[in-house]
C-alpha positions in Angstrom: 0.3 15.4 -1.4 3.8 15.9 -3.1 7.1 14.2 -3.0 10.3 15.1 -4.8 9.2 13.5 -8.2 5.4 12.3 -7.2 1.9 13.6 -6.7 -0.2 11.4 -4.5 -3.9 12.5 -5.2 -7.6 11.3 -4.8 -8.3 8.2 -7.3 -11.2 9.1 -9.6 -13.4 7.4 -11.9 -11.0 8.7 -14.6 -8.2 6.4 -13.1 -10.1 3.0 -14.0 -8.2 2.4 -17.1 -4.9 3.1 -15.4 -5.8 0.9 -12.6 -6.9 -1.7 -15.0 -3.6 -1.8 -16.8 -1.9 -2.1 -13.5 -4.1 -4.8 -11.8 -4.7 -6.9 -15.2 -0.9 -7.5 -15.2 0.0 -10.7 -13.3 3.2 -9.5 -12.3 1.6 -6.8 -10.2 -1.3 -9.2 -8.8 0.8 -12.3 -7.9 1.6 -11.2 -4.4 -1.7 -9.1 -4.0 -4.4 -11.6 -2.8 -6.7 -10.5 -5.4 -7.2 -12.1 -9.0 -6.0 -10.4 -11.9 -8.5 -7.9 -13.5 -10.0 -9.0 -16.5 -12.1 -6.0 -17.4 -12.2 -2.2 -16.8 -15.6 -2.5 -15.1 -13.8 -4.4 -12.1 -11.2 -1.6 -12.2 -14.2 0.8 -11.8 -15.3 -1.2 -8.9 -12.1 -0.8 -7.2 -12.6 3.1 -7.7 -16.0 2.6 -5.9 -14.6 0.6 -3.2 -11.7 2.9 -2.3 -14.3 5.7 -2.0 -16.5 3.5 0.3 -13.7 2.6 2.7 -12.5 6.3 2.9 -16.2 7.3 3.8 -16.6 4.4 6.3 -13.1 5.5 7.6 -11.8 1.8 7.3 -9.1 2.9 4.7 -7.8 5.5 2.0 -5.9 5.1 -1.1 -4.1 7.6 -3.4 -3.1 7.5 -7.0 0.7 7.6 -7.6 1.3 10.1 -10.4 4.3 11.2 -12.4 3.3 12.3 -16.1 0.7 9.9 -16.0 -0.7 7.2 -13.2 2.1 4.9 -12.0 0.1 3.0 -9.2 -1.7 3.5 -6.0 -0.9 3.4 -2.4 -3.0 3.9 0.8 -4.2 2.4 4.3 -6.3 -0.6 4.7 -7.8 -1.9 7.9 -7.7 2.0 9.2 -8.8 2.3 12.8 -8.9 5.7 13.9 -9.7 4.6 17.4 -6.8 2.4 17.8 -4.5 4.8 15.8 -3.5 2.1 13.5 -3.6 1.1 9.9 -1.9 -1.2 7.3 -0.2 0.3 4.4 -0.6 -1.1 1.1 0.8 -0.1 -2.5 0.8 -1.4 -6.0 2.9 0.1 -8.9 2.9 -0.8 -12.6 5.9 -3.1 -13.6 7.5 -0.3 -16.1 8.0 1.9 -13.0 9.7 -0.7 -10.9 13.0 -0.3 -9.5 13.0 3.5 -10.0 12.7 4.5 -6.2 9.0 5.9 -6.5 7.5 3.2 -4.2 9.7 4.1 -1.3 9.3 7.8 -2.1 5.6 7.4 -2.0 5.7 4.9 0.9 7.7 7.6 3.2 5.2 10.4 2.4 2.3 8.3 3.1 3.8 7.1 6.4 4.5 10.9 7.4 1.1 11.8 6.8 -0.3 8.8 8.7 1.7 9.7 11.8 1.5 13.4 11.3 -2.2 14.1 9.9 -4.0 11.0 11.1 -2.4 10.7 14.2 -1.4 7.0 13.9 0.9 5.4 16.5 1.3 2.2 14.4 1.5 1.3 10.6 1.7 -2.4 9.5 2.0 -4.3 6.5 1.4 -7.7 5.4 3.4 -8.9 2.5 3.6 -12.3 0.8 6.9 -14.4 2.0 7.9 -14.5 -1.7 7.8 -11.0 -2.4 11.1 -9.9 -2.1 11.1 -6.5 -3.5 8.3 -5.6 -1.0 9.9 -7.2 1.8 13.3 -5.5 1.2 11.6 -1.7 0.5 9.7 -2.2 4.0 12.9 -3.1 5.8 14.7 -0.2 4.0 12.1 2.4 5.2 12.3 1.4 8.8 9.5 -1.5 9.3 10.3 -4.2 11.7 9.4 -7.9 10.8 7.1 -9.2 13.5 6.4 -12.8 12.5 4.6 -15.0 9.9 0.9 -15.4 9.4 0.4 -18.8 8.0 -2.0 -19.6 5.2 -3.2 -16.0 5.8 -3.8 -15.1 2.0 -5.2 -16.8 -0.7 -3.9 -16.2 -4.5 -5.5 -18.3 -7.5 -7.3 -20.5 -5.0 -3.9 -21.2 -3.0 -3.0 -20.3 0.7 -0.1 -18.3 1.0 2.0 -17.5 4.2 2.8 -13.8 4.8 5.1 -11.7 7.0 3.5 -9.0 9.3 5.6 -5.9 9.6 5.0 -2.5 11.4 6.7 0.8 12.1 5.7 3.0 15.2 5.6 6.7 15.7 8.7 8.0 17.4 8.4 8.6 21.1 10.7 10.1 23.8 13.7 9.5 21.8 13.5 5.7 21.2 14.7 5.4 17.6 14.3 1.8 17.4 11.8 0.8 14.7 10.6 4.3 14.3 10.3 6.4 10.9 13.8 7.7 9.9 
């Protein structure tokens, strides 16, 4: 898939170094619910995991690319039967605050609603992750509540916000994709 400035593409084994570069950075993983990667083999395991969840129709992830890989984006907890998924994204800190994440999120939301037939896309975000909370609100997600002690990071439980955005129906524009 393409946006104005980005290409969203399948993640391959060749991306392991870029994934390691991103996920070995504590600024990226501090709100991820996953420990910081310590070696490239762990990144290779991520690539294999992304392939497995796609084959099992539990999720899908794309590489975010603009003259080299910037990060990854995709769906977790994908349920074709219930027409829902949760969006997740990670981008290298050198690329923060350039609008790339919101551009990629809007494209993936469109894909989820138009190509996968989803009616609901959710997101779970650490309460302290101001940038992600602001981004989701900006693109039209509605905050639904707090999940207490929902995710662990570095052995400590953290509260998260849960968000959703719904596919437009019969002219109702509240909490719908712009």
